[in-house]
N, C-alpha and C positions, 0 to 999 in steps of 0.2 A: 737327434742331438748327441754328439759323442760324449762318452763318460770321461770324467777327469782321470788322468793317469795315476796309478798307485805305485810309485817307485819303491815303496817299502812294504809291499804285500806280504813278504815273508816274516815281517816283524812279529815276535811272539807276545810281547807285552808293551803297552803304552798307556799313557794317562789313566783315566778312571771312568767307572759307570756308577750311576746313582742308585743307592739303596737308602732311602730316608725312612727310618722306623720311629714312629711315635710311641712312646712307652707310657701307658696309663697307670695311674696309681689307684688303688682300690681300698674300700673300707674293709674291715675285718669283722664280719658278723659273728656273734656268738652262736654256737650250735648246741643242740640238745642231744641226750642219749637216744640212739636209734637201734633197731634190730635189723641186721642185714644177713641174709643167707647167701653164701657163695657156693658155686659148684664148679668142677673142672671144665675148662673150655672145650676139651676133646676127650674122647674115650680111647686113650693110647698111653703106653708106658712112657715114663720120664727117662730120657737117655742121659741127661746131665742135670743133677739137682742144684738147688740154690747153694752157692759157695760165695759168701760175701767177700769182696776183695779187702785186703789189709789197708789199701790206700785208694783214693778216688780213681786213680788210673791204673791200679794194679790188676794182676790176673784174678780170675774168679768167674762166677756166673751170677748175674744179678737177677736171676729168676729161674724158670724151669724150661729146659729144652726138651721137646717131645720127639719120639720116634714114631712118625706117621707118614702116610702117603701124601704127596702133594694133591691139591684140589679138595682135601678134606674140609668140610664146613667147620668153622671156628665160631664158638658161641660165647656170648657175654656171661661172665661168671655170676653177675647179679644185676639187678635193675640199676639204671643210671642214665647219665647224659653223655653223649659222645662229644668230647672236647677236642679231639684231633682225629682226622681221617685223611690220610694222604701219604705223599712221598717225603722221605727224609734220607739224604745220602744215597739216593737211588733205590731205596727199599721201601716197601709199603707197611704202614702201621695204622693202628686204631688205638685210641686211648679213651677209656670210659671213666667218668668221675661218679662215684657211688655216694649214697646218702651217709655212709659211715666215714666219709672224708678220704677214703682210699682211692687211688687211681690204679686201674689195671690196664696194662698195655699188651697188645696183641701184635707181635712184631714178625717181620719177614713173611708177610702175606703175599700170596700170588695175586689176589684181587680183594679190593675193599668194597664192601656192599652196604655201607652206611654213610651218612653225611654228618658233618659237624653240626652240633645243635640238636641232633635227633635223639629222642628218648628210646631206650631199649629196655626190654624186660630180661630177667634171668632166663638164659637158654636161647635168646634171639641170636640169629646168625649175623656176625659182624664182618665176616670175610671168609676167604678160602686160603688154606695154609699153603705156604711155599716151602722151599728147602730150609730146614733148620728152624721151624716155627718155635717161637719163644714167648712165654708168658711172664710178665713182670708185674710187681705190685709195689706201690710207693705210698708211704705216709709222709706227706710233705715232699721233701727232697730225698728222704731216706728209703732205700729199697728194703723190703721185708720178704720173708719166705712165703710165697703163695700157698705152699702146702698147708700152712697154718690156718688158711681160710676155709679149707675143705673138711668140714667136720659135720657129723650127722646132726649135731645140736646147733642152735642159733648162735652166731657170733655177735656178742654185744660189745659195742665200742663207744667209749665216751669221747665225743669230739672236742678238740681244742679249736680256738679261733683259727680260721683258715684264710689265706690271702687270695683265694680264687673264688670269685662269685660265679653265678650262673646267669646267663651264658658266659663263656670265658672272654676276658678282655684281650686286647692285642698283646698286652704285656704277658698275660698268662699263656697265650698261645705261643709266644716266642720262648718262654721258659720251658714249655712242653717240647718244642722242637729241639731246644738245647739238650734236654734230658735224653731224648731219643737218639740224638747224634752221638752222645757219649755211650749209649747202649750199643749202637752200631759199631763204633770204634772198638769197643771191648769184645763184641761177639764176632766180628768179621773174620779174625784169624781162624776161629774154630770152624766157621763155615767153609772157608777156603780149604782147610785141612781135610774136611770131609769130602770135598769135591775133587781136589787136585792132589792131595797127599802132602806129607811133611816136606818132601824135597822141593816140590814146586812152590810151596808156601814160602820157603826161605830163599829160593833162587830168584823168583820173579821180581819181588820188590827191589832186590839189590841191583839186578841187571837193569830194570826199568829206571831206577833212580839215576844210575850212571849215564845211561843213554839219554834220558830226558834232560839231565843237566848239561851234557855235552852239546846236545842239539840246541837247547835254549841259548847257551853261551855263544855258539857259532853264529846263530841268527842275529843275536844282539851285536856281535862284532861286525857282521856284515853291514848292519845299519849304522854303526858308528864310523864306518870308513868314510873319510872326507870326500873321496871322489863320488861315492854313491849318493851322499847327501847333497853335494853341490849339483850333480847332474839331475837329481830329482827336483831340486828347487827350480832350476832353469826350465825344465820340461813343464813343470806345473805353472810357472809364470807365463810361458808362451801360450799355454792352453787357456788360462784366464783371459788373456788379452784378445783371444780369438772368438769369444762367445758373444752372441747377440745380446743386447741389453736395452733397457728403457732409461732415458736420461732422467736425472734427478729432478729437473724442473717440470717434468710432464705431469699434467693434471690427470688424476685417476679417480674414477667413480665406479662404485659397484653397480652392476647391471640391475635394472628394475625387476620387480617381482618378488614374491614370497620365497623364502628358503628356510630350511631347518639346519641348525648347527649342532653337530654331534661331537662332543669333546671326549678325548681318551687320555687318561692320566698314565704315568709311567710307573716303573718299579718303585715300590715304597710309598706310593700315593695311597690315599684312603678316600672314602666317601665324604669325609669332612675337609680334607686338604689335598690339593694337587696343584702343581705349577701350571697346568693347562688351564686352570680357572682364571689365570691372569690374562688370557687372550682378550683383547679389547673388542668384544663382540658388538658393542655399541658403535664404535668407529667403523666396523665392517658392515653396519646396516642391519644387524639383527635386533629384534625385540627380545627382551629377557624371556618372554613366553615361548620363543622359538628355539631355545637353547636347552639341550639335555646332555648329561654326561654318562658315559658307559660305567657300569658296575662290574668289578671283577668277580662278583657273586652271581652275575647274570642280570639282564635288563638294564635299567637306568638307576642312578642314585636318587634318593629322595630330593626333591627340589626345594630350595629355600624361598622361591617366589612362585606365584601362580603361573601355570603353563597353559599353552594352547589346549583347548578341551580334548583334542585327539591325542596329543602327546601326554597329557595328564593320565590317560588310561593305560600307558605302557607299563609292563611289569617293572617293579622297582625293588631294590634291596640295597642296604648299606654294605660296605666292605671295609676290611682292615688292611693295613700295609702287608701283613703276612699273606693275605689272599692273592697278592700280586706275584708270589714266589712260585706259583705252580706252572703248569704246561702252557707255554705261549701259544702253541697251535690250538689247544682247546679253547683258550680265551678268544682267539681269532674267530673261531666258529660261533661263539656266543655273540661277538660283535657283529658278525654278518647277519645273524638273526635279528639283532636290535635295529640294524639299518633297514631291513625289510619291514619291521614293525613300524618304525618311524615313518617310512614312506607310505605304508598303508594307512597310517593315522591321518596323513594329509595328502590325499591323492593328487598327483600332478605336481607336487612341490618337491624340488630336488633336495637331497640330503648332502650337506657339506660336512666333511670329516676333518677335524683338526686333532692331531695326536702328538704327544710329547714323549721324548726319550724312548723307553722300551715300548710305549704305547704305539709308536710307529711300526714296530715289528708286528704287534698284534693286528694293526691295520693292514699290513702287507698280507698277512694270512687271510684276513677277512676279504680282501679284494679277490684272491684266488678262489675262496669259498663262494663268493657271490658270482664269480665267473662260471662256476659249475652249476649254478641254479638258474632256471629259465628266467630271463629278464632281470637277473640280479643286479647287473652293473648299470642298467638303464635308469635306476632311481637316483644315481649318484650325481652330485654336482662337482665341486672342487674337493680334492683330497690332498692334505698337506701334512707332512711329518716334520717335526721341529726338534732339532738336536737328537736325532735318532741314530744309533750305531748300526747302520745297515751292513757294514763289513765286520761286525762283531765289536764287543766292548773290551777295552784293554784290561781294566781291573778284573773283569770276569775271567779273562784268560789267566791272569795272575792268581786269582783265587782258586781256580781249578788246578793249576800247577802246584799251589800250596797244599791243596787237599791230597794230591798224588805224591807229595813228598819231594817235588823237584825244586821248590823254593821253601825257605824257612818260614816266612811270614809276609803277609801283604801289608803289614802295619806301616811300613815306612812311606809307601805311596798313599795308602788309605788315610794316614794321619794328616797328610798335607791338606786334605779336603774335608776332614771331619765326618767321613761317611763310613758305613759298615757294609761288608759284603759277606754273605753266607755261602761258603764254597759248596755246601751240600744241597742248596736249593735248586730245584729243577730249572727255574728260569735262568739262574746264574750259569749253570752248566750249558744251557742253550745259547746264552749270550757270548760265550767264549769264541774267539775268532776262528778256531779250527773245528768248531762243533758241526755235526751233521746238519743241524737246524740252519746255521748261518750259510753253510755250503749250499743247502737247498734254496735258500732265498737268493743267493748270488746267481744261481742258474735260472731262476724263475722270472726275474725281472718284474715288470708291472704289466698287468693284462692290457691288451689293446682297448682303446676307447676310454680309458680313465684319464681325467684331467688332474695329473699328479704333480706335486711340487714338494721339494724338500728344502729346509732352511737350516743353517748352521751358524754358530758364532765363531769368529776368527780365532779367538783365544780361549775357547772352551777347554778347560782342563779335564773335563769328564768325558766328553765325546769330541775328539779332535775333528776339525772341519772336513778333512779328507775321508773320514769314516762315515759321513752323512750322505755321501753320494750313492745313487742307485744307477746301475748301468742304463745309460740313455737319458738320465734325469740328474744332471749335476746340481749340487746344492747352491742356493742363493746364500751368500755369506754376508753377515752383518758385523759391524764393528763393535764387538763386546769381548771382554777378556776377564780372566781371574777366576777364583774358586766359585764365585756366585753367578758367573755368566750362564752356566747351564740351566739353573733353576729360574733365572730371570729372563731367559730367552723368549718364552711365549708372550710376555707382556712388553717386550722391548718395542719402542716406536718404529724402529727400522723393520722389525718382524711384521708389525701391523701393516706397513706399506707393502711389504712383499706379499702378504696375504691379499691385499687389495689388488695388486698387480695380477695375481693369479685369478681372482674373481673376474677381472676385466679381460683375461686372456692375453696379458702382456708378458714380455720377457722379464727376467729379473732386473733389478736396478743396476745401472752402470757403475763401474768402479774406476778410480784413478789408477795410473800406473803404479803409484806408491802402494795403494791398497792391494792391487794384484800381486805385487811383490811380497807384501806382508802375508797374503793368503797362501803363498807358496812357502814362505820361510817359517812362519809361526808354528804350524802343525809339526814341521820337521824338528824344530827346536824343542817343543814339548815332548815329542816322542824320543828324541835322542837322550834328553835328560832323564826321563822315566825309564828308558831301557837301561841306562847306566845304573840307576838305583836298583832295578830288578836284578841286574847282573851281580850286584853286591850281595844279594840274598840267596844266590844259588847254593844248593847243597851238593857237595862233592864227596861226601863220605857217609 
C-alpha cells in the first residue's frame, strides 16, 4: 500500500507533542539531628574550586571540578539513596540524598553504575568519570561548598523540614532534573573551553545561531508559499480518494478466540494515568483479565483488577511521567521482552499491542527487536499506533531549536495547548523531526509479517495527521479536532471501529469526498499557522 505523500517534509516546526507531567504534593516530615561522615568522591586534585555565583545565572562554579583521567571510578561521599541517575541535557548525572538532608551530585559522568532508588554506602562506586567531572552539594535549593564536608571529624547537621520524601516523588524528580539542567548550562562553557579553546567557544555558537536561524526561516518560507501549499493539498486529496476502504455500514466483528491486549502509554504518562487506558477493550472483545499495560520502569504496571493467572505473574513496577523522558530505543527493548513474557504466560494466545503517541515509537523499536529474536514476531496479533509522530514531533523540534539558541522560546505554541516540553530530555531530542532516531525509523519501516495499523485525528494539534503515517501503512483518519483531540483519540468511538476493522483484517473506514478534502487541508492549515508562529520566535542576533 503506498504511503501518503509528504509535500512538507522539509518543514522544521509544526504543531506540538505531548508531555503531560503530574506534579505531586508532599508532606514535610520533621527530621532529627544525625551524624554523617562525607569523604571525597575521587583521589584527585581540584582544578576549579567552589565559586558561588552572584546571581542564579551568573558566572561561577557551583561545586568542585576535578583534574582526573576519564574512566576513573567515582564514589558516593556518604551513605544515602540515589534519587536521580541518568541523562540531563545529553550528560550523565547521579544525585544521592543523604540522611543529613544534603544532596550530592556527581556530574559529567562517562557511565552511570547505579539506579534510582538504590541505597549506597560511603565509598560505593556510582559511576565512571567523564571529561570535567564535577561534584556538587545542595542544601535544599542552595549550593554549598563540598570542601566543607570533607573533615576528619564527624559533620553534625541539624535537619530542617524537607520537601523531599523517600523515595522521591515525581515532583521531586522534576525539581532535581531542573537543578541539574541549570548546572549543565553553567558548566558547559568551561567544558567547551577545555576541549576546543576560547576561540572555538566564542565562534561556534555565533556561527551556528546565524546558520540555524537562516535555515529555519528559509524552510518556513518555503512552506508558507501558496503554490507549495495548494499543490500539496491537491496531491494529498487525490491520494486519499484512491485508497481501499470499508463502507461505514459494514458489520464488523472481532475474530473468535482468546487474545492478550498490551497497552503502551506515551510521553508524560504514568502507571496511574495514561490516555491509552481509554481504549474500549470491552468493545474490542477483551476481558479485563486479558489486558496489561507496559511500564517504563520495565515489565507491566500494577493492575487494578484481577488478571489471568499467567499474566498476573509478569514482572511489574510503577512508573512516573519523568520515566518516559529516557531513551526510546531502550524502552523498545524492554517492551519486546514484555511481549515475549506475555506470550509465554498464555501459550498460543496472540498478543495485540495498542500504543498511543510516543508509545507508538517505542512499539516500532520493539517490533524490530522482536524480529531479531527467534520467533519473536510469531506471537503478535494486531499492532496499532494511535496519534504517533512517526515522522517526528513538531514541538520536540522547536524545543531542540530553543535549546540550541535558534529560537527564543517554545512558549507561544506550547501555551496554546497547555503542555510542557523539556528540551534537554533524551526522548524529546529523539522525537525531533531531524533526529538520527527518527531518520532511522523512516528507513526501517515495519518488519514483514506484522499486522500493523496506524490511526490519527484529522484536527490533532499535537500530532498532525500526516505525521502519523508509516511508509506503506497510511493512517486511518478519524474526525476529531482541537487541543483535546490527541489525548481523547484512544477512546474515540471512531478509533474503536478502526481497531475492530484491524482485528477483522479489513481496510480502514471509507471517507466522503469532503472528509478527504479536510484530511488534505487541515494538517496543512495547522502547520502553516504554527510555522508562522515559530518564525516569529527566530533569533537573529
